[in-house]
N, C-alpha and C positions, 0 to 999 in steps of 0.2 A: 615587468608586470604591466604590460600595456603601455599607453602613453602617459607620462607623468602628469600631464595637465588634462588628460582626457575626461576625467570626471567633472571638470569645470567647463568643458567645451560642449559635451554631448549629454543630453538627458537620457534617461532610460526609455527605451522603446520596446513595447511588448510585441510578441509575434502576432501577425495578423490572424484574424479568425474568419471563417466562412460566414456569410450572411445568416442571421438567426433563422429566418424563414426557410432558407435552403437547407440548413443542417437539420431542422426539425423533420424534414422529409426523408431522412435516411439515418443510418447508424455509422457512417464514416466519421473519421476523426475531424474535430471542429477547428483545430489549429492548422495554420499554414507556415511554411518555413520563412525565416528572415531572408531578405535579400543579402547577397554576399557582402556588399559594402556596409550594410547596416550591422551585420554580424561582426565585422571587423571593428566598427565603432563601439559596439557594445562590449566587446572584449577589451578594447582600449580604455574603457572606463575603470578597469581594475587598477587599484591604487598601489603605489609602493608604500604600504602602510606600516612597514616594520614588523609588526606582529599580526599575521593574517588570522584573525579570529574566525574566519570562514572554516579553517581547518578544525577548530574546536567545535564548530556547529555541525560539521559533517560527520556522521557516525562512521563513514568509510575512510575518513582522512584523505579525501581526494585532493590532488595537487592543483588547486583551483587557480592561484595566481600564475602557475607555470603553464597550464594549458590555455589560459586566456592570453598570456603573452605570445604563445605560439600562434594562436589564431590571428591576433593583431598583426603579427609579422608575416602572415600568409603561409605559415608552416603547418598546414592542416594535418598531415600525416603524423608529424611529431606530436601535435595536440592529441590525436587519438592514442598514440602510444603512451603518452603521459596519463591520460584518463583511464585507459584500460589496465594500467598497473594496479590500481586500487579498486576499480569497479568493473566487474566482468559483464555487467548488464546496463551500460549507460543509456541504451535506447529505451529502457524501462524507466529508470529514474528521471530521464529527460522528459518523460510524459506524465509520470505519476507522483514524483516526490514533492512534498510541500515546501521543500527547500529551506530547512533550518539553517543551512549555510548562508543563505541570503539574509536571514534575520540577524545572523551574527556578523555580517559584513560591517566593517568600520564605517563605510559610507552611510549605512542605515541609521547611524546615530541621529542625523538631522535631515536626511534626504533619501531619495530612492536608491536601493542597494544595487550593486553590480549584478548584471544578468549572469546567472550560473546554471539554473535548471535548463532553460531553453538552450544554452550553449552546449550542454551535454547532448541534447537531442541533435543539434546542428552538426556537432563533431561526429557522432556515431552514424548518422544518416549519410554524411559525406564519406565516411570510411566504408560503409557498405556499398555505396554507389561507385566508389573508385576501386572496389575489389581488394581493399586492404585487410578486410576481416576474413581470415582463412582458418580452416581447421588446423589445430596444432596438437596432434596426439603426442603423448609422452614418448620419449625415445626408448624407454625400457619399462617393464612392469615389475612391481615388487613381489607379486605372487600373493598379496594380501587382498581381501575383499571387504567391501563396506556396503551395507544396505541402508538406503535412505527412505524413510517413510514420509511421503508427501512430496509433491512436485511444484509447490509454490515457490516464492522467492528465496526463502531460507534453504529449502531442499536443493534447489537448482544451484545456488551459489556454492553450497558445500560440495555438491557433486562435481561441479566444474573444478574446484580447487583440489579435491582429493584425486580426481582423475589426472590432473596435471602433475600431481606428485607421483603418479605411477601406479596407484591402487586401482583395482577393478571395482567399479561402482555400478550398483543396480538401484534405480529409483523405482519405488512402488507407489502407484497411484490408484485410488479407488475408482475414479471416474474413467470414462472411456477415452478421454483425451488428456494429454499432459498440460500442466500449467497452473493447476490449483486456482487460487484467488485471481491470478493474472488472466486466466481463461474464463472462469465462471463468475467471478465477483465484480470485475471491472467492466463497465459497458464498452462496447466497441467504439463509441464516439469519443472515448478517452484513450483507448488502446485497441487498435485493430488487431485481430488475432493472427494475421499474417506476420506481424512483428514477433509474436511468440513462436510461431512455427519456424521462422527463420533462425532463431536462436537455438531451438531444440534440434533442428537439423544439423547445426554446427556441432553441438554437443555429441550427437550420435556419431558424427563423422570422427570425432575425437576419441570415441570408444565408450562413452557413457551408455548404459543399457537402461531402457525404460520399459517397465512392465505395467500396463494399464489394466483396469478391471480387477485389481487385487485389493480386497477389503481386509486390510491388516487389522487384527482384533476381531474379525468376523470369520470369513472363510479361511483365512490364514492367521494363526495365532502369533502373537508377539514372540512367544517362546520358540516356536518353530522357525520364525524368521531370524531370531538371534542365533539359532543353531546353524544357519546356513552361512553366516558371515563372521569375519573376525571382529567386526565392530558394527554398531547400529546407531543411526541418527534418527531421532524423533523430530520431525518437522511437519506435523499434521495441521498446523495453524490453530486458530481459536474460533471454532465454529459454533460453540454454544451461545445462543443469542439470549440477551436479557429479555425477560418476559414482562408483560403488562398485566399486573394482578389487580384487575377491577371486575366488577359485575358486568357480565355481557361479553367477556373475552371469548367465550365459546361460539359466538355468533358467526355465521358464514359471512365472509367478507373481510375478516381480519387475517392478515398474513404476515409472516416474517420477511424482512427486507432481503435476506440472502436467498430465500426461496424465490422471491419475485425476480430478483436480478438474474439468478441462475437460469430460470425458465426463459427469460428473454434472450440471454446470451446463447442458450442452446438453439433457440429458434433462428437467431441471426447466423449461427454457425452451421445451420442445416442439419442438426442432429437432435432435434427435439420435437415434441408434439404440442400443439397449441392447447392451452387450458383456459376456458372462459373465466374461471375464478381469478386468474392471474393476468387478465387483460383489462386495462384501464379505459378502453375505448368507450366514450359516452358516459363515463361514471364520474361521480364526485369523489375525489381522492383526497385523503388526509394522510400525511406522513408525519409520524412522531419521531423526531430526532433531527437535529440541525447540522450534523457532521457530514463528512464526505459520503458516507453510505446513503444518508437521507437525500443528499443532493443528487447522487447517482439515480436514486429512485425517482426523483423529480424529473430529471431529464428523460428518463425512460417513459414515465407516465405521459409526458407531453408528446413524445414521439408516437406513443400508442393511440393518441387522440382522446385524452381525457377531457371530460366536460369542464371540470375545474380541478385545480390542484392547490392544496395549502400545506405548507411545511410548518410544523408547530414545534417550538423549542420550549423546554421546561424553564430554562433560566432567562433572565432579562437580556436584552441585546447588549453586547459589549460596546465599549466606547469607540469612537471613530479614530482616536489617536491613543497612544500608550498612556496609561495612568501612571502616577508617581510610584505606585507599588509594583510596576511592571517595567523596570528599566532595561535598556540595552545592556548586554547582548542576549537577554532572555527572549524566549519565543514571544512575539508580540500578541497579546490577547486583545485583538481589535476587530471591529466589524468588517466582514468580508462578504463579497458577492461572488459566488462560483459561476462557472460558465452556464450551468443548468439554470441557476437563479436569474441569470441575464435573459434567458429564453422565455420566461413566463412564470406563472404561478404566483401565489401570495405567501408571505412569511408572517408568522405570529410568534411572539416571544412571551415568556413568563406566564405560561398557561399549563395547568395541570389537569390531566384527564381524571375524572371522578367515576364515570360509569358509561357503559355503552348500552344502546337501546335498539330494539328492532322488533319485527313481527314475523311470525312463521319461521323463526330461526335465521332471518336475514338482517344484517346490520343496516340501520337507517339513520341513527343519530349518535353523536358523541357529546356528552355533557362534561363541561370543563369549568374551571374557575381560575381567575387571575391570581398570581402569587407575587410576592416581593421578597427581597433578601433583607433579613433582619439580623443585625450584628450585635453581639453581646459585648459587654465591657472587656472581657478577656480576649476579644479578637475573633471569636468563633462566629460562624454565620449559619443561618438556617432559612429555609423557605417557609413563609407563612401565607395562608390564604387571605385574600382581600375580601372583606365582607361585602356582600351585594354585587359581586362581580361575576356571578354565574352566567355562563353562556352555552348555547347549543349550536353545534355544527351539523349540517346535513352531510352525511357520508355513506357511501355504499362500498367503498374499498379503503380499508385502513391498513397502512403499511407500517410495521414496527421496525424502526431503524434506531434503536436506543443503545446500540453497542453490543459487545460480546463479553461473556464472563470467563471464557477459557476454552481449552481443547476438550475433545471427547476422549476420556481416559479409560473407558471400559476395556479390560483385558490387560492393562499395564501392571496390575497387581501380581500377575503370574511371573513377571520379570523381577519383581521386587523394586520397582521404580517408585520413589516417594513422590507424593503430590503435595504441593505447597498449600498454605492456608487459603490462598487466592484461587485454588483449583487448577493451577498450572503445573507442568512438569518441573519438579524442583531440580535445579542444577547448581553447581558451584562456579567459581570464577573461571574454570576451564571448560564450562558447559557440560561437565560430566554429571550424570545422574547417580543415584545411590546404587545402581546395578553395574557390575563390572562390564566395561566395554560398551556401555550404552550412553549416548549423549543426547542432548536436546538443544534446539535452536529456534529462533524466530518466535512467532506468536505462541507456539506451543509452550514455551518456557517463559517468555517475556509477558505474555498477555497481548491482546489486540493492540497493534502499534503501526508504525510506518514501514513502507516497503524498504526504505534505506536502512532501517534497523534490522529488518529481516535479512537483508543481504549481508550486512556487517556481521550479524550473529552467525550466519551460515559460514562465512569465511573464517571467523575466529574459531568456531567449533571444528571446522575442517583442520585447522592448524593443530588443535589439541588431539584430534583423532589420529592425525599423521604422526604426532609425537608418540602417542600410545602404541601405534603399530610398528614404529621404527626404533623403539627403545629409548625414547626420551628426547630426541632432537628432531625438530621438524625442518623440512626444506622450504616450507611455505612462509610467506612474508608476514611480518607483524602489521598492524593497522597503519596504513598510510606509508609504508616503507617502499623503497624502490625494489622492484621485483620483476623477473622475466615472466611471471605468470599473469 
């Protein structure tokens, strides 16, 4: 597990970033690779901690101490083989995962955790550069077919595993290009789409079939698709956005975050048309929502040349360090600054939007009030308005990045698929829905969550589908298990 005393000798070193002004001039990825010797030192910080809580923190069960040990010893190919046993898309998680494994690292109790997310990227990019990542089609086919609705992380993970088990897999995507959230929801400055294309090409070489431009539930019914295949996986994501229900919502200049991000990603990819209403150039931009999506909108608006950008959060700013109610190894609820927030813009906390105002149908002002958390004797908490704290923001582009409420489920009733009280596809512990041979995974069943959970759900759903198709026993691995896949 690295060097036994490494964590006492070397501090955590983050991957270098391109200069802020330089990266604001394009949409290329902002991070740079670690130097080889620094990568070795970072891997060497991994502790011989007895109980690796990082395994518990990682939804995929990645063999983190093992691949860090291999990197520290200079055995990069072994590191890739260890990593790819549990994670079929390490080049994605190495760029996009918020690293709950690092939050659960034993070293994180009182100091900076071991580098894990960046190490996944270093290992996977080294593997691609060295030619170690090759198509591995199954040696024989089972004769059974599976349809996967959605080509986001969950759908891709499931498709890769089911194909490895020998089933013939067809992935159906509504858009013109494969990737789902990876292609259209994540800005290129976090994930260049050549990385997605590289993985899709490998999957196609392994036998996975992709059908784009297929609107399942629209031009093709779910019932019809179920009839084509021996099993069906619903992995459509959770695209229904949370709405802002205030006076003036109908004004021109109010847009949903995903529409805004998708538009820019299409432009960068060369397969979209510019729309002035989704261009922040020269405009006063306000983003409602302080999460990853809001941050992605911030970075995009800065690159588009916004006059000003302000990111507004409903809740108060979190503490700089963990509170007593938020002990390790829980996810640390602390103040963070994203790469986009480093680049510019302002942040405001504890502010509730009350109404929007404009003239001739165009947004001009946002009226808000400060709020504070008020706790009851029983421990409950609610937001209350602060008297006399009303404020007005000048804005002509308001981006709603307040989260998502669930998947688009129109048409699923014809399959007899039950919908949960939260509006998601209801599944059991095996990811099976109430309809025979139909399964759900990722955000479609979990609700909007992390890429690493989508990948984990996709792999686990694939295992259940494989067992269903093969009579009860799956050849696919359990979470975190040693496997040739």
